Each structure stands twice: as C-alpha cells, then as structure tokens.
C-alpha positions in Angstrom: 7.6 8.4 -3.8 7.7 9.9 -7.0 5.4 8.1 -10.0 8.7 7.2 -11.8 10.0 5.1 -8.4 6.3 3.7 -7.8 6.8 2.0 -11.4 10.0 1.0 -10.8 9.0 -0.7 -7.7 6.1 -2.3 -9.1 8.5 -3.8 -12.2 10.7 -5.1 -9.7 8.5 -7.1 -7.9 6.6 -8.6 -11.0 8.1 -12.0 -12.2 10.9 -12.2 -15.1 8.7 -13.2 -17.3 6.3 -10.8 -17.0 4.4 -9.8 -20.3 4.4 -6.3 -21.4 0.7 -6.4 -21.3 0.6 -7.7 -17.3 3.2 -4.7 -16.7 0.6 -2.3 -18.2 -2.1 -3.7 -16.4 -0.6 -3.7 -13.2 0.7 0.1 -13.5 -2.8 1.2 -14.6 -4.4 -0.6 -11.7 -2.4 1.0 -9.3 -2.7 4.4 -10.9 -6.4 3.9 -10.8 -6.1 3.4 -7.1 -4.0 6.2 -6.4 -6.4 8.2 -8.4 -9.2 7.0 -6.1 -7.4 8.0 -3.2 -6.6 11.3 -4.7 -10.8 12.1 -5.6 -11.2 11.0 -1.7 -8.8 13.3 -0.2 -10.6 16.3 -2.5 -13.8 15.1 -1.1 -14.9 13.8 -4.4 -15.9 10.4 -3.3 -19.0 8.1 -3.8 -20.6 7.2 -0.5 -20.7 2.7 -0.5 -24.6 2.8 -0.7 -24.9 4.8 -4.2 -21.7 2.6 -5.5 -24.2 -0.7 -4.1 -26.9 1.0 -6.3 -25.1 1.4 -9.3 -23.4 -2.1 -9.4 -25.8 -4.0 -11.1 -25.8 -1.5 -13.9 -22.2 -2.4 -14.9 -23.0 -6.3 -14.9 -23.2 -7.4 -18.6 -25.4 -10.1 -18.9 -24.2 -12.9 -21.3 -25.2 -16.4 -22.7 -21.8 -17.1 -22.3 -20.9 -16.3 -19.0 -22.3 -18.8 -15.5 -24.9 -17.6 -14.0 
C-alpha cells in the first residue's frame, strides 16, 4: 500500500467532523509508527531495557500536573 493510499484509507476511517488538526495528528502518528518499523527492519532499533532507562528523562515535572 502506498503512502497516499494509507493516508486516504486513514482519512476515510475518521469521523466526518474530524478537524484538520486531528487528521494531521493521525497521519503524523501513522508516519511515526511506520518509520519505527522501518528502523527496526534496518537493525536500528533500541532494546526495551534501554528505553526503560530513558523514559524518566522524558517526563516533565510540573506544578500543574497531578502526581
């Protein structure tokens, strides 16, 4: 399936009232997942344990978010 076909299929599955932001976000998500799979196929993946070590550094601590 081509990228164009994937985008068309995705858009057709979204609700009629989906905003352009929502459509763009869905396309961006699918593009990211596909890129991740392509990286894995090229042997560029990151081991799950390494990711677990990295996750705490991704968390933003804020007074505005529940703990």
